[in-house]
C-alpha positions in Angstrom: 112.0 52.6 116.0 111.6 49.9 113.3 108.0 50.3 112.0 106.4 47.2 110.6 104.3 47.8 107.4 101.3 45.5 106.9 99.3 45.4 103.6 95.8 44.1 104.4 95.0 40.9 102.5 92.5 39.4 104.9 91.9 38.8 108.6 95.1 36.7 109.1 97.3 39.6 107.9 96.2 41.6 110.9 97.4 39.0 113.5 100.9 40.7 114.0 99.2 44.0 114.6 96.7 42.5 117.1 99.6 41.0 119.0 101.4 44.4 119.1 98.2 46.0 120.6 98.0 43.2 123.2 101.6 43.7 124.2 101.2 47.4 124.7 102.4 48.8 121.4 100.7 51.2 119.0 99.4 50.7 115.4 98.1 53.0 112.7 95.1 51.5 110.9 92.4 52.6 108.5 88.8 53.4 109.5 85.9 54.6 107.3 86.6 58.2 108.5 90.4 58.7 108.7 93.4 56.6 109.7 93.7 56.1 113.4 96.6 55.5 115.8 95.6 52.9 118.3 96.7 51.1 121.5 95.1 49.1 124.3 92.4 51.4 125.8 92.8 49.7 129.2 96.6 50.4 129.4 97.6 53.9 130.4 101.1 53.3 129.1 99.7 52.6 125.6 97.8 55.9 125.8 101.0 57.7 126.8 102.8 56.2 123.7 100.0 57.6 121.5 100.3 61.1 122.9 104.1 61.0 122.5 104.1 59.7 119.0 101.6 62.4 117.8 103.0 65.2 120.0 99.4 65.5 121.3 98.5 67.5 124.4 97.5 65.1 127.2 94.2 66.9 127.9 92.9 66.1 124.4 90.8 63.0 124.9 91.2 59.8 122.9 88.2 57.9 121.5 87.7 54.2 122.5 86.9 52.0 119.6 84.9 48.8 120.1 84.1 45.8 117.8 80.5 45.6 118.9 78.1 48.2 120.4 77.1 45.5 123.0 80.5 46.0 124.6 79.8 49.6 125.5 78.2 48.8 128.8 81.6 47.3 130.0 83.3 50.6 129.7 80.7 53.3 130.2 77.3 54.1 131.6 74.7 53.9 128.8 71.1 55.0 128.5 68.1 54.4 126.3 68.9 57.2 123.9 72.4 55.9 123.3 71.0 52.5 122.2 68.4 54.1 119.9 71.1 56.2 118.2 73.6 53.2 118.2 71.0 51.0 116.5 70.8 53.6 113.7 74.4 54.6 113.2 76.7 52.0 114.7 78.9 50.5 113.3 79.6 53.8 111.6 81.2 57.2 111.7 79.7 58.3 115.1 81.3 58.8 118.6 79.1 59.2 121.6 80.4 60.8 124.9 79.2 58.9 128.0 80.2 58.7 131.7 83.1 56.3 131.9 83.7 53.3 134.2 86.9 52.8 136.2 88.3 50.3 133.6 89.1 53.2 131.3 92.3 55.0 132.5 92.1 58.7 133.2 94.8 59.6 130.7 92.7 58.0 127.9 90.0 60.6 128.6 92.3 63.5 129.3 91.3 63.4 132.9 87.6 63.7 132.2 84.9 61.5 133.8 83.5 60.8 130.4 84.7 58.7 127.4 84.0 58.8 123.7 82.7 55.4 122.4 82.8 54.4 118.7 82.2 51.2 116.7 83.9 51.6 113.3 82.3 50.0 110.2 85.6 49.7 108.3 86.5 46.0 107.9 90.1 46.4 108.9 89.4 48.4 112.0 86.7 46.1 113.2 88.7 43.0 112.6 91.8 44.4 114.3 89.7 45.2 117.5 88.2 41.8 117.4 91.5 40.0 117.0 93.1 42.1 119.7 90.3 41.2 122.1 90.6 44.7 123.6 89.0 48.1 123.1 91.4 50.3 121.2 92.0 53.9 122.1 92.7 55.9 118.9 92.9 59.5 117.7 93.6 60.3 114.1 97.0 59.0 113.0 98.7 62.3 112.1 101.2 64.5 113.9 99.2 66.7 116.3 97.7 69.8 114.6 98.4 68.7 111.1 95.8 67.5 108.5 94.4 64.1 109.3 95.5 61.1 107.2 93.1 59.6 104.7 95.5 57.3 102.8 98.4 55.0 103.6 100.9 57.4 102.2 99.8 60.0 104.7 100.5 57.8 107.8 103.8 56.6 106.2 104.9 60.2 105.9 103.9 61.2 109.4 104.6 58.1 111.6 107.1 55.8 110.0 109.8 55.3 112.7 107.5 56.7 115.4 105.1 53.7 115.9 105.2 49.9 116.0 103.2 49.2 112.8 101.3 50.8 109.9 98.4 49.0 108.2 97.7 49.7 104.6 93.9 49.4 104.0 93.5 51.8 101.1 91.8 55.2 101.1 89.2 56.2 103.7 85.5 56.4 102.7 84.4 59.6 104.3 87.6 61.6 104.7 86.7 63.5 107.9 86.7 62.2 111.5 83.6 60.8 113.2 80.7 62.9 114.3 80.9 63.4 118.1 77.9 63.9 120.3 77.1 64.2 124.0 73.7 62.9 125.0 71.2 63.0 127.9 67.7 61.6 128.0 66.4 64.9 126.7 69.2 66.4 124.5 71.9 65.8 121.9 74.8 68.2 121.8 76.9 68.1 118.6 80.6 68.6 119.6 82.2 67.7 116.2 80.4 67.4 112.9 81.0 64.5 110.6 79.3 62.1 108.2 76.4 61.5 110.7 74.8 64.9 110.2 72.7 67.3 112.2 69.8 66.5 109.9 70.1 62.7 110.7 70.5 63.2 114.4 67.6 65.6 114.7 65.2 62.7 114.1 66.2 61.2 117.5 65.6 64.0 119.9 63.4 67.1 120.2 66.4 69.2 121.2 69.7 69.3 119.3 72.3 71.9 120.1 75.4 72.6 118.1 78.3 73.4 120.5 80.0 76.8 119.9 83.3 75.0 119.3 81.9 73.7 116.0 81.9 77.1 114.4 84.1 79.3 116.7 87.1 79.4 118.9 87.1 77.4 122.2 89.1 78.0 125.4 87.5 75.7 127.9 88.1 72.0 128.9 87.7 69.9 125.7 85.0 67.3 126.1 86.1 65.7 122.7 88.9 65.7 120.3 89.2 68.7 118.0 87.5 71.2 120.3 90.3 73.2 121.9 93.5 73.1 119.9 94.3 74.2 116.4 93.8 71.3 114.0 94.3 70.2 110.4 96.7 73.1 109.6 99.0 72.9 106.5 102.5 74.3 106.7 101.5 77.5 104.9 99.0 80.0 106.4 95.5 79.5 105.2 92.6 82.0 104.7 89.0 81.0 103.9 87.3 83.3 101.3 83.6 83.9 101.9 82.0 85.5 98.8 80.3 85.2 95.5 82.2 83.7 92.5 83.1 87.0 90.8 84.3 88.6 94.0 86.5 85.6 94.8 87.9 85.4 91.2 88.7 89.2 91.2 90.4 88.9 94.6 92.6 85.9 93.6 93.5 87.6 90.3 95.2 90.4 92.4 97.2 87.9 94.5 100.6 86.3 93.9 102.7 83.5 95.5 99.5 81.8 96.6 97.8 78.4 96.5 94.1 77.8 96.1 91.6 75.2 97.2 88.5 75.6 95.2 85.6 73.7 93.5 85.6 71.9 90.1 83.6 74.7 88.6 86.2 77.3 89.6 89.1 75.7 87.8 88.5 77.5 84.5 88.4 80.9 86.2 91.5 80.7 88.6 95.0 80.8 87.2 98.1 79.5 89.0 100.4 76.5 89.4 99.0 75.5 92.8 95.3 75.4 92.3 93.5 72.2 93.6 89.8 71.3 93.6 88.2 69.4 96.5 85.2 68.5 94.3 82.1 69.8 92.7 80.4 72.8 94.5 77.3 70.7 95.3 79.1 67.5 96.4 80.0 67.9 100.1 80.9 64.2 100.5 83.5 64.5 97.7 84.8 67.6 99.3 85.1 65.8 102.7 87.0 63.0 101.0 89.5 65.3 99.3 89.9 68.1 101.8 92.9 66.8 103.9 94.7 65.6 100.7 94.3 69.1 99.3 95.7 70.6 102.5 98.6 68.2 102.5 99.4 69.0 98.9 100.9 72.4 99.9 103.3 71.0 102.5 106.9 71.6 101.6 106.2 74.0 98.7 108.4 77.1 98.6 106.6 79.0 95.8 103.6 80.2 97.9 103.2 82.4 101.0 99.5 81.8 101.7 96.7 79.4 100.8 93.2 80.6 100.0 90.2 78.3 100.2 86.6 78.8 99.1 83.9 78.7 101.8 82.0 75.4 101.7 78.3 74.8 102.4 77.3 74.2 106.1 74.5 71.7 105.4 74.8 68.0 105.7 78.4 66.8 105.8 79.3 70.2 104.5 79.2 71.4 108.1 82.1 69.0 108.8 84.1 70.3 105.8 83.4 73.9 107.0 84.5 73.0 110.6 87.8 71.4 109.5 88.6 74.2 107.0 88.1 77.1 109.4 90.0 75.3 112.2 92.9 74.7 109.7 92.8 78.4 109.0 92.8 79.4 112.7 89.4 81.0 112.0 91.0 83.4 109.5 87.9 84.1 107.3 87.9 87.0 104.8 84.5 88.2 103.6 84.5 89.6 100.1 
């Protein structure tokens, strides 16, 4: 497939990509979270192309992206709590699971009666949806199971020749996928953590539950992307180290042929050719922005047999970093 590459220079530069979406093609584009791979959310054939290009299991639901939260009622059944939350966080890095209407094809939702709705705040994403005049179904624009893309070079590596167009809109702001929640009139259930945090959401409901898939393995029917299958994995096996500084440093000093993902403060204490920092120990946002690039940095390296990563915080957006890291490791956590 001949993939068109578009460098964003303004709204008009997106017209070819919008036309591709309308004609049933698929396009990789930037959002404020990660790059997405999108097609017409009302066309089951477009959804099929997305699954095929990514090698994605067909029971792993796609998220429907809208240009305006007012459009949500066209495609799903909303309630008062949805609009309260939407007023606070949309446009932005939040997806809400709601009962779908018949307009949304079953293969977009993995056969579920619900659909994830999101209004991206990224200018390129929002303009593309508006120009297409259609809702856009989009998962992250990576090969299934691999680290999500946060820069144009990532989507070029993964999808050149597999999709109709790639849009270069620079690096993503948050670096981890959107927060996903399911809501009722009485409860919020966190299905995937992101930049809209537990602390933020708890202000809108007396009861907030964190689904077990956020911190542990999951074998049921996935209600949202990232719940069931192994995600974000680099080519090399990954182990997360949970321990105090000295215990981690002593352990790594006894290892060989390894790569390390650590914090800025660790760099003076860990030797090796393949040691990468994902940011300061107290800056979870910086860690989120850098995590997937760090994981991708090890792909194709022949000098290592295993990657070791330091355990991040679980507060604020740190919960999202923790979630992505332990899933990338297949929940291989070593306590020191």
